N, CA and C of each residue as an Amber inpcrd file, in Angstrom:
protein
   228
 107.5220000  96.1280000  92.5650000 106.5130000  97.1120000  92.9120000
 106.9000000  97.8750000  94.1910000 107.4910000  97.1720000  95.1490000
 107.8980000  97.8120000  96.4020000 108.9680000  98.8610000  96.1170000
 109.8880000  98.5120000  95.2290000 110.9450000  99.4480000  94.8380000
 110.3420000 100.7140000  94.2360000 109.4320000 100.5510000  93.2880000
 108.8060000 101.6990000  92.6250000 107.9620000 102.5260000  93.5860000
 107.3190000 101.8650000  94.5270000 106.5260000 102.5610000  95.5300000
 107.3950000 103.4860000  96.3850000 108.6110000 103.0740000  96.6790000
 109.4730000 103.8270000  97.5760000 110.2920000 104.9200000  96.8950000
 110.3850000 104.9190000  95.5890000 111.1520000 105.9670000  94.8990000
 110.6680000 107.3800000  95.2330000 109.3900000 107.6850000  95.1000000
 108.9700000 109.0580000  95.4180000 109.1370000 109.4030000  96.8970000
 108.9770000 108.4160000  97.7680000 109.1530000 108.6850000  99.1960000
 110.6220000 108.9310000  99.5270000 111.5250000 108.2260000  98.8600000
 112.9540000 108.4790000  99.0410000 113.3440000 109.8440000  98.5000000
 112.7340000 110.2240000  97.3900000 112.9730000 111.5490000  96.8130000
 112.5330000 112.6300000  97.7970000 111.3620000 112.4550000  98.3790000
 110.8220000 113.4070000  99.3510000 111.7050000 113.4490000 100.6010000
 112.1170000 112.2960000 101.0910000 112.9010000 112.1890000 102.3120000
 114.2490000 112.8910000 102.1780000 114.8350000 112.8650000 101.0000000
 116.1670000 113.4220000 100.7970000 116.2200000 114.9250000 101.0520000
 115.1220000 115.6190000 100.9280000 115.1230000 117.0590000 101.1190000
 114.6980000 117.4940000 102.5100000 114.5430000 116.5450000 103.4220000
 114.0300000 116.8690000 104.7450000 115.1270000 116.7990000 105.8040000
 114.8880000 117.5190000 106.9090000 115.8180000 117.4690000 108.0270000
 115.7400000 116.0850000 108.6610000 116.9060000 115.4860000 108.8800000
 116.9690000 114.1450000 109.4420000 116.3020000 114.0880000 110.8190000
 115.5370000 113.0500000 111.0320000 114.8160000 112.7670000 112.2780000
 113.6860000 113.7430000 112.5790000 113.2630000 114.5230000 111.5970000
 112.0920000 115.3810000 111.7900000 110.8310000 114.5340000 111.5770000
 109.6870000 115.0970000 111.8940000 108.4270000 114.3800000 111.7300000
 108.1950000 114.0080000 110.2650000 108.4310000 114.9460000 109.3540000
 108.2150000 114.6540000 107.9320000 109.1830000 113.5890000 107.4260000
 110.4220000 113.6190000 107.8970000 111.4100000 112.6040000 107.5300000
 110.9200000 111.2320000 107.9780000 110.4280000 111.1620000 109.2130000
 109.8880000 109.9260000 109.7600000 108.7070000 109.4320000 108.9200000
 107.8290000 110.3450000 108.5390000 106.6690000 109.9720000 107.7240000
 107.0720000 109.4920000 106.3350000 108.0930000 110.1290000 105.7470000
 108.5450000 109.7280000 104.4110000 109.0600000 108.2880000 104.4060000
 109.5710000 107.8410000 105.5280000 110.0550000 106.4710000 105.6230000
 108.9280000 105.5030000 105.9690000 108.0080000 105.9200000 106.8290000
 107.0250000 104.9890000 107.3670000 105.6680000 104.9600000 106.6610000
 105.3170000 105.9760000 105.9080000 104.0430000 105.9400000 105.1730000
 104.0000000 104.7870000 104.1660000 105.0870000 104.5030000 103.4410000
 104.9800000 103.4090000 102.4740000 104.9230000 102.0040000 103.0860000
 105.1800000 101.8720000 104.3900000 105.1820000 100.5360000 105.0010000
 103.8210000  99.8530000 104.8780000 102.7110000 100.4700000 105.3080000
 101.4270000  99.7660000 105.1490000 101.0520000  99.5520000 103.6780000
 101.4790000 100.4600000 102.8170000 101.2120000 100.2730000 101.3840000
 101.9710000  99.0600000 100.8570000 103.2150000  98.9130000 101.2910000
 104.0280000  97.7820000 100.8600000 103.4720000  96.4660000 101.4050000
 103.0160000  96.4730000 102.6420000 102.4140000  95.2710000 103.2190000
 101.1600000  94.8960000 102.4300000 100.3630000  95.8930000 102.0770000
  99.1840000  95.6350000 101.2630000  99.5380000  95.0340000  99.9120000
 100.5960000  95.5230000  99.3020000 101.0430000  94.9590000  98.0230000
 101.4720000  93.5040000  98.1710000 102.1270000  93.1910000  99.2910000
 102.5310000  91.7990000  99.5390000 101.3000000  90.8880000  99.5830000
 100.2660000  91.3320000 100.2670000  99.0680000  90.5040000 100.3660000
  98.3290000  90.4160000  99.0340000  98.2980000  91.5220000  98.2830000
  97.6590000  91.4930000  96.9630000  98.3950000  90.5510000  96.0100000
  99.7150000  90.4800000  96.1650000 100.5130000  89.5970000  95.3150000
 100.4440000  88.1450000  95.7870000  99.8270000  87.9170000  96.9430000
  99.7070000  86.5600000  97.4460000 100.9450000  86.0530000  98.1590000
 101.8490000  86.9530000  98.5320000 103.0720000  86.5320000  99.2010000
 102.8850000  86.3020000 100.6930000 101.9440000  87.0020000 101.2960000
 101.7280000  86.8550000 102.7290000 102.9910000  87.1980000 103.4980000
 103.3500000  86.3470000 104.4360000 104.5480000  86.5910000 105.2550000
 105.5680000  85.4890000 105.0930000 105.7150000  84.9870000 103.8780000
 106.7230000  83.9550000 103.6350000 108.1050000  84.4940000 103.9690000
 108.8150000  83.7880000 104.8020000 110.1480000  84.2100000 105.2270000
 111.1170000  84.2710000 104.0500000 110.9310000  83.4280000 103.0530000
 111.8370000  83.3960000 101.9050000 111.7790000  84.6710000 101.0680000
 110.6570000  85.3700000 101.0860000 110.5250000  86.5860000 100.2820000
 110.8680000  87.8460000 101.0800000 111.0020000  87.7310000 102.3770000
 111.2390000  88.8980000 103.2230000 112.5280000  89.6530000 102.8860000
 113.6760000  88.9840000 102.6410000 114.8820000  89.7460000 102.2830000
 114.7180000  90.5720000 101.0060000 113.9900000  90.0470000 100.0360000
 113.7490000  90.7940000  98.8020000 112.8610000  92.0040000  99.0690000
 111.8650000  91.8170000  99.8940000 110.9460000  92.8870000 100.2770000
 111.7050000  94.0190000 100.9690000 112.4920000  93.6860000 101.9700000
 113.2500000  94.6910000 102.7250000 114.2890000  95.3610000 101.8270000
 114.9660000  94.5730000 101.0040000 115.9650000  95.1380000 100.0930000
 115.3620000  96.1070000  99.0930000 114.2280000  95.7420000  98.5280000
 113.5490000  96.6190000  97.5660000 113.0690000  97.8960000  98.2440000
 112.6180000  97.7690000  99.4820000 112.1490000  98.9290000 100.2410000
 113.2870000  99.9360000 100.4300000 114.4220000  99.4640000 100.9460000
 115.5440000 100.3640000 101.2060000 116.2050000 100.8540000  99.9280000
 116.2750000 100.0120000  98.9160000 116.8670000 100.4360000  97.6510000
 116.0270000 101.5230000  96.9910000 114.7070000 101.4240000  97.0830000
 113.8290000 102.4650000  96.5490000 114.0230000 103.7850000  97.2800000
 114.1360000 103.7280000  98.6050000 114.3850000 104.9340000  99.3890000
 115.7440000 105.5410000  99.0100000 116.7620000 104.7040000  98.9210000
 118.1110000 105.1760000  98.6080000 118.1830000 105.7910000  97.2100000
 117.6640000 105.0960000  96.2290000 117.7320000 105.5940000  94.8540000
 116.8840000 106.8500000  94.6660000 115.7320000 106.9250000  95.3410000
 114.9250000 108.1430000  95.2820000 115.6910000 109.3400000  95.8150000
 116.4310000 109.1530000  96.9180000 117.2600000 110.2270000  97.4650000
 118.3970000 110.6070000  96.5290000 118.9800000 109.6170000  95.8780000
 120.0740000 109.8930000  94.9400000 119.5670000 110.6810000  93.7370000
 118.3870000 110.3540000  93.2590000 117.7940000 111.0770000  92.1240000
 117.5980000 112.5400000  92.4890000 117.1200000 112.8070000  93.6940000
 116.9170000 114.1920000  94.1180000 118.2380000 114.9540000  94.1430000
 119.2960000 114.3220000  94.6470000 120.6030000 114.9810000  94.7060000
 121.1280000 115.2730000  93.3030000 120.9170000 114.3670000  92.3730000
 121.3610000 114.5780000  90.9860000 120.5920000 115.7450000  90.3630000
 119.2710000 115.7830000  90.5820000 118.4750000 116.8660000  90.0390000
 118.8680000 118.2110000  90.6360000 119.2130000 118.2330000  91.9180000
 119.6280000 119.4790000  92.5530000 120.9560000 119.9600000  91.9910000
 121.8870000 119.0470000  91.7390000 123.1840000 119.4270000  91.1670000
 123.0100000 119.9200000  89.7320000 122.1020000 119.3100000  88.9970000
 121.8460000 119.7140000  87.6170000 121.2190000 121.0950000  87.5660000
 120.3720000 121.4090000  88.5400000 119.6850000 122.7100000  88.5500000
 120.6170000 123.8480000  88.9200000 121.7230000 123.5390000  89.5650000
 122.6430000 124.6130000  89.9880000 123.4540000 125.1670000  88.8600000
C-alpha cells in the first residue's frame, strides 16, 4: 500500500524543479498518510517492518518518476 501511495507523488515530483517547495511537498505529503496506513494495518513502529516501509516509500517515488519520464518520451 505504501508503494502504491507514493506512485502518484513520485510522478508529480519528477516534473518539478529540484529542492523547490512543490518538490519538497511531493516527497513529504505522503509521509503522514503512510504512517496512518501503518497504524491502520496494525504494524505500529515495529523495527522489523521499518526497512520494508522505507523501501516501499522510496521505490514508489522512484518508479513514479520513471513512469513520468517514459510517458514524456512517448509523447515526443
